[in-house]
N, C-alpha and C positions, 0 to 999 in steps of 0.2 A: 616448662621445657627443661629447666635445669634439674627439677625434681625427677623427671623421667630419665634424664641422662644418668643421674646418681643411682636410681633404682636399676637401670639397665647394666650399670657397671659394677654393682655389688658382687655378683659371682666372680668377676675378674679380680676384684680387690680381695675377696675371700681366698682365691687361689694364691695370691701373693703373700697373704698373711703368714703362713708357716715359714717361708723363706725370709721374710722380714724379721720374724722373731729369732730365727737362727742367726741371721746377720747381726742383730743387736746383741745377742748373747755372746757370740764368738768373735765379733769384730769391734764392737763399740765398748762393751764393758771392760775388756782387757786393756783399753787405752789408759785406764786409771793406773795401770802398772808402770806407766812412763814416769810417774812420780819418783820411782826408785832411782832414776838417773840423777836426782838432786838430793838424795838421802844416803846416809850410811845405814842401809836397810838392816833391820834386826827382826828375825822371824818371830821372836817372842813379843816384841812391841807391836808388830804389824805394820801395814803400809802407812797408816795415818798418824802413827805415834813414834816412828823412827826419827832420829835426829836429822835435821836439815843441814846439808853441807853446801848448798849452792852449786857452783860449777866445779867443785873439787874433783869429782869423778872424771869430768872431761879433761881437767888438767892432768890427772893421773894417767889417763889413756894417752894423751899427747906426749907425756914424759916417758912412756914405756919405750924401750930401745927398738922393739920390733914393729911398732905401730905403722911407721911410714912404709916399711917393707911389705907388711900385710896389705896396706891400702894399695900399694903399687901392684902387688900380685892380683888383687881383686879386679882392679881396672884392666890390667893386661890380659888376664885370662878371660874376663867377661867380654872385652873388646874383640879378642880373637874368636870367641864363640859366636858373637853377633855377626862378625864378618863371614865366618864359615857357614853360619845358619842362613845367610842370604845367598851366597855364591853357589854353594853345593846344591840346594834345592832347585835353584834356577837352572843349573846345568842339567840335572836329571829330569826336570820337567820338560826341557827342550828335547832331551833324548826320548822320553816317553811319548812326546807329541809326534815323533817321527815314526812310531811303531804303527803299522797298519792293521795287524792282526789283533782284534779286540780282545779275544780270550787270552792271548799271550800277554797283552798289555795289562789286563786286570791281574793276571798271575804275578807279574813283576811288581805291580803296585802293592799287592798283598804282602809279598815277601819283604819289601823295603819298609812297609808300614809297621810290620809286626814288632820290631824292637821297641817302638814307642810305648807299647802297652806293658812292657816288662819293667819292674822296679829296679832301682840301682842296687838293691841288696842282692837280687838274683844275678844281675849283670856283673857286679863287682866280683862275686865268687867265680864266675866264668872267666872274667878278664884276668884275675890273679893267677889262675891256672894256665891260661893261654899265654900270658905275657911273661911267665916265669923264665928267667934266663937259663935255668938249669933243666927244668922239667917241662917247660911250655913248648907248644908246637912251634912257635916262631923262633924261640931260642934254639931249638934243635935244628930248625931249618938253616939258621945262620951258621951253626956249627958244621952242618953237613956240607956247606959250600965254602968252608974255610974262613969264615968271618967270626969276629968276636961278638957274642950275644950282647944285646942292649938290655940294660936293666930299666925297662920302661917305667916301673913304679918305684924305683929306688934311686934313680939318678936325678938330682935336682935340676940339671940342665934339660933333661928330656921330659920330665914329669908334666910341666904345663902343656906341652904339645900333645902328650898322651891324653890329657883331659879334653883338649879341644877335639882331637880326632875321634875319641870314643863317644863324646857328646854328639858330634856331627853324625856319626854312624847310627846312633840311636834315634835321632830326631829328624834327619833330613827327609826321610820318607814321608813323615807326617807334614813337613813343611812344604812339600811339593804340591799338596792339595790346593793351596792358595794360588800358586802360579799355573797349575793345570786349569783351574777355573778361569783365571785371567786369559789363558790362551784360547779358551772356547769363545771368548767375547770378541776376538779379532774378526773383522769382516773378511770373509773368504774371497770377496771380489778383489781385495788388495793382492792376494796371492795370484789370482788369475791375471791381473794387470802386470804383476812382476814377471810372470811366465811369458806373457806376450812380449815384454821388453827383453826377454832372453836371460832372465835371472835364474841361476841354478838354485838348488836347495840351500846351499850355504849363503848365497846372497839374499835369498828370501828371508832366511833367519836373521841376517844382519840388518836388513833394511825394512822388514815388515814385522817379524815376530818380536824382536827385542824392543823396537820403539812402541809396539802395541802393548807390551806389559810393563813398560818403563814407569808409568804412573803408579802402578801397584808396587813395583820395586822400591820406588822413592818413598811411598807411604809406609811400607813395612820397615824400611831402614830407619825412618824418622821415629816410628812408634817403638822400635827396639831400643832406642836410647833410654827409655825409662827403666830398662833392665840392666843398665851398665854396671850396677853394683851387685847384681845377682849372678855370681860365678858358679852357682850350683852346689848347695850344701850337701845334698844327698850323695852326689857323685864324689865330691872331694872327701867327705867324711868316710865313705866306704873304701876309698882307694889310697888315701894318703897315709903317711907314717912320719915319725919324728925326723927321719933322715931327709925328708923333702920339705920340711917346714919352711925352709928359706925361700923357696919358689912356689910352693903349693898351698901355703897357709893363707886363708882368705878371711874376710871380716866375719862371716857366719860361723866358721870353725873357731875363730878367736872368741866370739861370744859364747859358744858352747863350752869352751874350756874355762873361761872366766866365770861363767854363771853356774853351770852344772857340775863342773869338776872342782874348781877352786872356791865355789860358793861366794864369789864377789858379785852379788846380784846387782848392786848399784852401778858398778863399773861396766858390767855386761850390758845393762840397760842403756847406759850412756852410749856405748858403741852402737847398739841397735838403733837408738834414737837418731844418732848421727847418720847412720846409713839410710834410715827412713826419710830423713830430711833431704839428703842429697838425691835420693831416688825420686822424691816428690818434685823437687826442682827440675830434674831431668825430664820427668814425665810431663810436667806442665809445659816445659819448653818444647818437648817433642810434639805435643798436641797443638801448640801454637804454630810451630813450623808446618805441621801437617795441614792445618787449616789455611795457612798462608800460601803454601806452594801446591797443594793437591786438593784444596777445597774439601778436606775431610772434616766432618763434624761428628762429635760424640753424641751431642744432644741437639 
């Protein structure tokens, strides 16, 4: 019996083999590079012959004057993105759910999904032009109504919120897919019962729709905790500049400058390893909470 099962499953295992090989090559073999976090890495000596320095790289990172600010920036920006990434998709999913015309609804869905498929390299070029205080459309609009243009990408106070808003604009359409799917699972009899009780559309949304998707909202909120240190390297790298480092510099951009610009590979690896460790703890905690409160299981 067991032999028949193995023979029957061989084609399925063969289909998995290429993915497993790629996973091993690109995800497991590079883990050996974490040794650099405990070495004074020398490219000539290589990974296994560079001098061992223990936790000196971590001490160096903690002693850097900007480390705590960068860590705060990462948490703050990531937290705002997680919050916006939950609230805005829910809001638009509820609005789309109220549209009766199927063709118009699909057209709106296509329009709001489209930015998700554009890279930040393309979007950054567009945003730099649009948000320019002197030549951008928004800057000219502010000037036309007698207001002082806002330097969205150059003002340290405004830059974090610019990151959050532009990230939300890019991704909220794709995020509505989950909540639209959850809305289709709500029993229509509940709406009929609410209408019999005299509930209008607003009260139906409050007392039927939102409670119906609340388990999915809780699940997505808990699972997003694993990305609390992922503030978006692609976006920040393409939009930030030295004048907004104070509020816009994050761990990923710090790793980039330490490793690829300053060639401090050991220090950069130490920062990356610290981030991975915190993300692992947050992710494990989020799955534990998801299992406890929403009965969500990964395996």
